N, C-alpha and C positions, 0 to 999 in steps of 0.2 A: 040409752045406750050398751050393747054388749061388744065386748072387748074379747076378742080368741088371741089364743099363743098359737101364733103361725110355727112360731119354731125356738129353740134354744141349742147353745154349742159349745164348749168348752175351746179353748184354744192356747196354745204355748205362748209364755212371756219372748216372741223371738218374733223382730220385723218380717222376716214371709210369710207371716200367719194373719198380718194387716190385709194382705190380697185376700185370701183365703178367708177373711170375717166380712169383708165387700160382698165375695160372691156369693156364699152364702145368706146374706140378708136381701139380696136384690132375689136369688132365686126362689126363698122362702115366703118374701113378699109378694111376687109375682107380679110385678109391674117390669113397665118398660120406658121409655124415655125422658122424658124430664125428672122426674119422679122419681126414676129408678138412680140416674147420675146426684141426683140430692141424697138418696138415700146410701149409695155408694161414698158419696164424697162426708159425709157427717160420720159414717161409720167408721170412715179412715182416719177422720181426726179422734176421736172417741178410743179405738182399738190404739192408732199409736201413740197415747197417751198412756193406756195403758201397760205396753209394751217399754216408751223410753222416760215415765214419772214414777210409775207404782211398781216398775221392775216385779212384774208376776202373771200368772198365768189369767187369763181374763174371760168369763164367761158375756156370750152375743146373744141377747132375747129381742125377737120381733113379737109386738103386739099387734092385731087391725082392728081396727073399730072403722066403722062406715064413715067417717070423718077423715082419719087420720090413717096416719101409720107410724108408732113407737119404735126406737131402735131405742133398747137398753144393754149397756157396758157396764161390766162387774170386775172390778181389779180389787186386790188384796192391801190398800193407800185409803187412811181414810180422807186424806186432804184433799179439799174439794180443789176443784180444777176452775181460773176466774180466765176472764180475757184480759191482756195486758197489751200495752202501747212496746209496739217493736218497732224498730227502725225499716227500712224497704230493705237495706242490704243486711239485715239479719235471717239470717239460714232459718230459722224456724220462729215460734212465737205467735201465730196466727192461729193455728186452731181452734181456739174457742173463739177467737171472735169470726171465723167464718162461719162454725156451727150456729154463734147467733145470729148470721147475717139470711144463712139458709133454712135454720129451724121458724117452725110456727110457735114452738116453745121447747123451754131447755130445762133442766134440773138434775139434782145433784138429792139420792136420798145415801146418806152414812149411816153405818152401825159403828159396832165394834171390831167387825172383820174385815172394813171396806167401806167401800162403797157403789154404786147402781150411781152411774150417769147417765140420763136418758134426753132421748132428744122426738119431738113429734113433728112432721110433717103432714099437714093437712090434707087432703087431696081432694079433688074436684067431687061435686056432683052438690 
């Protein structure tokens, strides 16, 4: 199965960049409907983690295959994200739980200078 890099873009460590990252992913993946909504949601969660927790610029990469769309976000913090329990009244802390629910698969590739957090969503067909 052949995967193709659809696009890659760097973003600043600012909350306003999260919206731009979502738009970038949906645009380069060339999808619409529920898949576009799911990609925007997981991108938002991963990009927000990069801004709030890694406090670093981040890179978003979109890889397409016949069976899935992979969104990858790289930041400069090697600490791995993990789903955590949050009370309904907590204003945050549910991002990775959302990613787990929406994604077909997700994972983290860590190196000395940071990490790639990736999410795959299967496409119909």
